[in-house]
Structure formats: structure tokens, C-alpha cells
C-alpha positions as a LaTeX table, in Angstrom:
\begin{tabular}{lrrr}
\hline
Residue & $x$ (\AA) & $y$ (\AA) & $z$ (\AA) \\
\hline
Thr1 & $-11.73$ & $-11.70$ & $-31.05$ \\
Cys2 & $-9.05$ & $-9.92$ & $-29.07$ \\
Ala3 & $-5.56$ & $-11.20$ & $-28.37$ \\
Leu4 & $-4.29$ & $-10.11$ & $-24.98$ \\
Pro5 & $-2.31$ & $-8.69$ & $-23.24$ \\
Ile6 & $-3.53$ & $-5.12$ & $-23.59$ \\
Leu7 & $-1.87$ & $-2.39$ & $-21.54$ \\
Ala8 & $-4.83$ & $-0.68$ & $-19.87$ \\
Pro9 & $-4.81$ & 0.61 & $-16.29$ \\
Leu10 & $-7.58$ & $-0.85$ & $-14.14$ \\
Gly11 & $-10.03$ & 1.62 & $-12.68$ \\
Gly12 & $-10.26$ & 2.80 & $-9.10$ \\
Asp13 & $-13.50$ & 4.75 & $-9.23$ \\
His14 & $-15.49$ & 1.89 & $-7.70$ \\
Val15 & $-14.26$ & 3.22 & $-4.35$ \\
Pro16 & $-16.06$ & 6.29 & $-2.95$ \\
Ile17 & $-13.91$ & 9.38 & $-2.48$ \\
Gln18 & $-13.06$ & 10.06 & 1.15 \\
Gln19 & $-11.06$ & 12.83 & 2.78 \\
Gly20 & $-9.12$ & 10.45 & 4.99 \\
Ser21 & $-8.67$ & 10.86 & 8.71 \\
Pro22 & $-4.99$ & 10.49 & 9.68 \\
Pro23 & $-4.39$ & 9.48 & 13.30 \\
Ser24 & $-2.48$ & 11.59 & 15.79 \\
Arg25 & 0.02 & 8.75 & 16.19 \\
Pro26 & 1.42 & 7.68 & 12.80 \\
Arg27 & $-0.04$ & 4.40 & 11.57 \\
Phe28 & 1.25 & 2.50 & 8.55 \\
Val29 & $-0.98$ & $-0.14$ & 6.96 \\
Arg30 & 0.05 & $-3.08$ & 4.76 \\
Leu31 & $-2.77$ & $-4.80$ & 2.90 \\
Gly32 & $-2.51$ & $-8.33$ & 1.50 \\
Thr33 & $-1.46$ & $-11.84$ & 2.43 \\
Leu34 & 1.92 & $-12.35$ & 4.05 \\
Glu35 & 3.44 & $-13.91$ & 0.93 \\
Gly36 & 7.10 & $-13.19$ & 0.30 \\
Arg37 & 6.51 & $-11.10$ & $-2.83$ \\
Lys38 & 4.76 & $-8.53$ & $-0.61$ \\
Met39 & 7.84 & $-8.26$ & 1.63 \\
Pro40 & 6.28 & $-8.67$ & 5.10 \\
Leu41 & 9.54 & $-9.96$ & 6.59 \\
Glu42 & 11.51 & $-7.00$ & 5.24 \\
Ile43 & 8.84 & $-4.57$ & 6.43 \\
Val44 & 8.92 & $-5.99$ & 9.98 \\
Ser45 & 12.73 & $-5.97$ & 10.02 \\
Gly46 & 12.86 & $-2.34$ & 8.88 \\
Tyr47 & 10.18 & $-1.39$ & 11.36 \\
Arg48 & 12.09 & $-3.01$ & 14.23 \\
Arg49 & 15.23 & $-1.13$ & 13.26 \\
Ala50 & 13.31 & 2.15 & 13.12 \\
Val51 & 11.79 & 1.50 & 16.55 \\
Asp52 & 15.30 & 0.91 & 17.90 \\
Gln53 & 16.16 & 4.37 & 16.52 \\
Gly54 & 13.23 & 6.05 & 18.26 \\
Leu55 & 10.25 & 5.52 & 15.94 \\
Asp56 & 6.86 & 6.02 & 17.61 \\
Ala57 & 4.36 & 4.66 & 15.10 \\
Glu58 & 1.97 & 1.77 & 14.64 \\
Leu59 & 2.18 & $-0.91$ & 11.96 \\
Val60 & $-0.92$ & $-2.79$ & 10.81 \\
Phe61 & $-0.96$ & $-5.89$ & 8.60 \\
Ile62 & $-4.31$ & $-6.75$ & 7.03 \\
Gly63 & $-4.44$ & $-10.14$ & 5.35 \\
Asn64 & $-4.23$ & $-13.85$ & 5.79 \\
Ala65 & $-1.14$ & $-15.81$ & 6.79 \\
Ser66 & 1.31 & $-16.91$ & 4.15 \\
Ala67 & 0.62 & $-20.38$ & 2.80 \\
Ser68 & 4.20 & $-20.75$ & 1.57 \\
Ser69 & 6.37 & $-19.15$ & 4.25 \\
Ala70 & 5.88 & $-19.85$ & 7.94 \\
Ala71 & 8.82 & $-17.51$ & 8.59 \\
Asn72 & 6.82 & $-14.52$ & 7.37 \\
Asn73 & 3.94 & $-15.39$ & 9.68 \\
Arg74 & 6.29 & $-15.92$ & 12.62 \\
Ala75 & 8.04 & $-12.58$ & 12.03 \\
Val76 & 4.80 & $-10.61$ & 12.24 \\
Gln77 & 3.53 & $-12.57$ & 15.24 \\
Ala78 & 6.90 & $-12.22$ & 17.01 \\
Ala79 & 6.71 & $-8.43$ & 16.71 \\
Ile80 & 3.30 & $-8.52$ & 18.37 \\
Asp81 & 4.49 & $-10.93$ & 21.08 \\
Asp82 & 7.47 & $-8.66$ & 21.78 \\
Gly83 & 5.10 & $-5.83$ & 22.65 \\
Leu84 & 5.66 & $-3.67$ & 19.60 \\
Pro85 & 2.64 & $-1.65$ & 18.40 \\
Val86 & 1.98 & $-4.09$ & 15.56 \\
Thr87 & $-1.49$ & $-5.39$ & 14.70 \\
Trp88 & $-2.35$ & $-8.28$ & 12.41 \\
Ile89 & $-5.95$ & $-8.38$ & 11.18 \\
Arg90 & $-6.83$ & $-11.63$ & 9.41 \\
Lys91 & $-9.99$ & $-12.19$ & 7.37 \\
Ala92 & $-10.95$ & $-8.53$ & 7.52 \\
Ser93 & $-14.29$ & $-7.51$ & 6.05 \\
Asp94 & $-14.48$ & $-4.89$ & 3.31 \\
Asp95 & $-15.76$ & $-2.38$ & 5.85 \\
Gln96 & $-12.84$ & $-3.10$ & 8.18 \\
Val97 & $-10.35$ & $-2.67$ & 5.37 \\
Gln98 & $-11.89$ & 0.62 & 4.30 \\
Glu99 & $-11.90$ & 1.90 & 7.88 \\
Gln100 & $-8.26$ & 0.94 & 8.47 \\
Val101 & $-7.05$ & 2.51 & 5.21 \\
Thr102 & $-9.12$ & 5.68 & 5.59 \\
Asn103 & $-7.72$ & 6.18 & 9.10 \\
Ala104 & $-4.09$ & 5.35 & 8.23 \\
Ser105 & $-1.20$ & 7.74 & 7.82 \\
Ala106 & $-0.03$ & 5.84 & 4.74 \\
Leu107 & $-0.48$ & 2.55 & 2.93 \\
Leu108 & 2.64 & 0.49 & 2.28 \\
Ser109 & 2.85 & $-1.25$ & $-1.10$ \\
Leu110 & 6.24 & $-2.92$ & $-1.33$ \\
Gly111 & 7.34 & $-5.86$ & $-3.43$ \\
Val112 & 5.87 & $-7.35$ & $-6.58$ \\
Glu113 & 2.31 & $-6.60$ & $-7.67$ \\
Gly114 & 0.63 & $-7.67$ & $-10.89$ \\
Tyr115 & $-1.15$ & $-4.34$ & $-11.00$ \\
Gly116 & $-1.62$ & $-3.14$ & $-7.42$ \\
Ile117 & $-5.20$ & $-1.92$ & $-7.41$ \\
Thr118 & $-5.01$ & $-1.26$ & $-3.66$ \\
Val119 & $-2.85$ & 1.77 & $-4.48$ \\
Val120 & $-5.64$ & 3.59 & $-6.32$ \\
Glu121 & $-8.24$ & 2.35 & $-3.84$ \\
Ala122 & $-6.23$ & 3.87 & $-0.97$ \\
Ile123 & $-5.79$ & 7.17 & $-2.79$ \\
Arg124 & $-9.55$ & 7.36 & $-3.42$ \\
Leu125 & $-9.98$ & 6.91 & 0.35 \\
Gly126 & $-7.66$ & 9.84 & 1.02 \\
Cys127 & $-4.72$ & 7.71 & 2.14 \\
Pro128 & $-1.31$ & 8.32 & 0.54 \\
Val129 & 0.82 & 5.37 & $-0.57$ \\
Leu130 & 4.50 & 4.57 & $-0.11$ \\
Tyr131 & 5.66 & 2.09 & $-2.73$ \\
Trp132 & 8.70 & 0.23 & $-3.97$ \\
Gly133 & 9.37 & $-2.69$ & $-6.30$ \\
Val134 & 7.29 & $-3.86$ & $-9.25$ \\
Gln135 & 4.33 & $-1.55$ & $-8.71$ \\
Pro136 & 2.57 & $-0.54$ & $-11.95$ \\
Thr137 & $-0.11$ & 1.48 & $-10.21$ \\
Gly138 & 2.38 & 3.16 & $-7.92$ \\
Ala139 & 4.26 & 4.37 & $-10.99$ \\
Ile140 & 1.03 & 5.66 & $-12.57$ \\
Met141 & 0.12 & 7.60 & $-9.43$ \\
Asp142 & 3.63 & 8.73 & $-8.48$ \\
Gly143 & 3.50 & 12.31 & $-7.24$ \\
Lys144 & $-0.31$ & 12.20 & $-7.21$ \\
Gly145 & $-0.77$ & 10.35 & $-3.95$ \\
Ala146 & 1.94 & 7.69 & $-4.28$ \\
Gln147 & 5.58 & 8.17 & $-3.37$ \\
Leu148 & 8.50 & 5.95 & $-4.38$ \\
Ile149 & 10.75 & 5.02 & $-1.45$ \\
Asp150 & 13.90 & 2.93 & $-1.04$ \\
Gly151 & 12.75 & $-0.53$ & $-0.07$ \\
Ser152 & 15.87 & $-2.32$ & $-1.24$ \\
Ser153 & 17.25 & $-2.93$ & 2.25 \\
Thr154 & 16.31 & $-3.05$ & 5.92 \\
Glu155 & 18.08 & 0.27 & 6.36 \\
Gly156 & 16.10 & 1.86 & 3.56 \\
Ile157 & 12.78 & 0.68 & 4.99 \\
Ala158 & 13.79 & 1.91 & 8.45 \\
Arg159 & 14.58 & 5.34 & 6.98 \\
Met160 & 11.17 & 5.34 & 5.32 \\
Phe161 & 9.40 & 4.75 & 8.62 \\
Leu162 & 11.44 & 7.43 & 10.41 \\
Glu163 & 10.96 & 10.02 & 7.67 \\
Tyr164 & 7.26 & 9.49 & 6.99 \\
Ala165 & 6.35 & 9.33 & 10.66 \\
Arg166 & 7.11 & 13.06 & 10.78 \\
Pro167 & 3.87 & 15.10 & 10.73 \\
Asp168 & 5.24 & 17.69 & 8.29 \\
Val169 & 6.37 & 15.05 & 5.81 \\
Leu170 & 3.06 & 13.17 & 6.07 \\
Ala171 & 1.15 & 16.42 & 5.53 \\
Arg172 & 3.10 & 17.17 & 2.35 \\
Leu173 & 2.50 & 13.64 & 1.11 \\
Arg174 & $-1.22$ & 13.92 & 1.77 \\
Asp175 & $-1.36$ & 17.29 & $-0.01$ \\
Gln176 & $-0.12$ & 15.57 & $-3.20$ \\
Ile177 & $-3.20$ & 13.32 & $-3.43$ \\
Asp178 & $-5.02$ & 13.89 & $-6.72$ \\
Val179 & $-8.06$ & 11.64 & $-6.97$ \\
Ser180 & $-8.81$ & 13.01 & $-10.44$ \\
Ala181 & $-5.68$ & 11.19 & $-11.67$ \\
Val182 & $-7.00$ & 7.79 & $-10.59$ \\
Pro183 & $-7.78$ & 5.69 & $-13.71$ \\
Arg184 & $-11.47$ & 5.09 & $-14.37$ \\
Trp185 & $-13.15$ & 1.81 & $-15.28$ \\
Arg186 & $-14.80$ & 3.51 & $-18.25$ \\
Asp187 & $-11.37$ & 4.39 & $-19.62$ \\
Phe188 & $-10.22$ & 0.80 & $-19.09$ \\
Ala189 & $-13.23$ & $-0.53$ & $-20.99$ \\
Asp190 & $-12.74$ & 1.98 & $-23.81$ \\
Thr191 & $-9.06$ & 1.07 & $-24.13$ \\
Val192 & $-9.81$ & $-2.65$ & $-24.32$ \\
Ala193 & $-12.64$ & $-2.13$ & $-26.80$ \\
His194 & $-10.48$ & 0.07 & $-29.01$ \\
Ala195 & $-7.61$ & $-2.40$ & $-28.95$ \\
Cys196 & $-9.88$ & $-5.32$ & $-29.79$ \\
Ala197 & $-11.54$ & $-3.38$ & $-32.60$ \\
Asn198 & $-8.14$ & $-2.73$ & $-34.07$ \\
Gly199 & $-7.04$ & $-6.37$ & $-33.86$ \\
Ala200 & $-4.81$ & $-6.22$ & $-30.79$ \\
\hline
\end{tabular}
């Protein structure tokens, strides 16, 4: 028998390696339901502030509505209704998700994640990641395709949008991608097996 928890990074090599195809107009993608722990309200607020300061970039939410916070859902829909270049894709297929991430400038992973496997999946697809909060995978891949930003305030998120919408900054971020650093499922299995064999 094996007593968990065991600290073993989940693999990302189930996703095929892609080169990524960044758009001419910056496009930031947020993947996941609109639950509060994923900070959709804060992301929209920071995005609005950045737009007020001259940001020209798209923001895409992929995921179902929040079941616990109607305010989060309203905030995203209000940005769309106000004519901002915000898109909300609900019930996206796996192919749609892969297409959106592959063709994004960066994936946003803000808030609290149990592990955050979308970080390594995005990096395998050639899409860099901007992260903040409790993000175990972001920390593992920091400097290898993931970049820590200041997501502690609306102002910090607005600065993130303004900075990473710059082509030169996005190019440097993309150049840091190292798919060889993405944890493998074989390594995960070996770590679990070793821990169990040693009475973890």
C-alpha cells in the first residue's frame, strides 16, 4: 500500500509539441471556469484599466460560467456587451481549446490551482504562460515558458497587460520556452512507484 500525498509533478507530454502561432494583435487566453479562485473578476478589472490606458489586445475566456458567483459571469459578459474585444467561449471542445491556446500570445494562469496542468499543456503547444498566486506548475516552469507577474491588484494586472502586449516583450517570453523541462508522465509514475516501494 501507499500512503499519499506524494509530491510528484504531473506530466505534460500527453500534449503534442507545437511551435505556436502568435497573432499580430496580442491575444491573452484564460482557461477554466469562472470560479473566484481563478480570478476572472480581477482579470477583467485589470484589463479594463489597461484598455483605458491605451491597451490594444484581445482577451479570451474559455470555460463554463461560475456556479457560485453570478458577479463573475456578469463581469465577463458586461465587458463583451460594452464592446471590448473580449470573447467568452463556453463548452469548448478539446480541438477548440488547443487552437485557441496555440494561437494565443500568452495564457493567463492567475489565482489558486491544485496543480495547474494547463500551464505545461500550454507550454507544449508553444504558448508562454503568465502566472500568479498558488501555481505549483508555474513555479516548476518559471523561466522556462512561465513568467511570474504581479496579480495582487487591479493595477498590477493592468501593468501586466500593458507590458506583455508589447511585441518585443512577448518575443522574449516566447524565446524562454523550454519544452524539454516539462515534466513527463513516466517520471510521475516512477516517483509514485518509488515512494510506494519505500513506504511513503
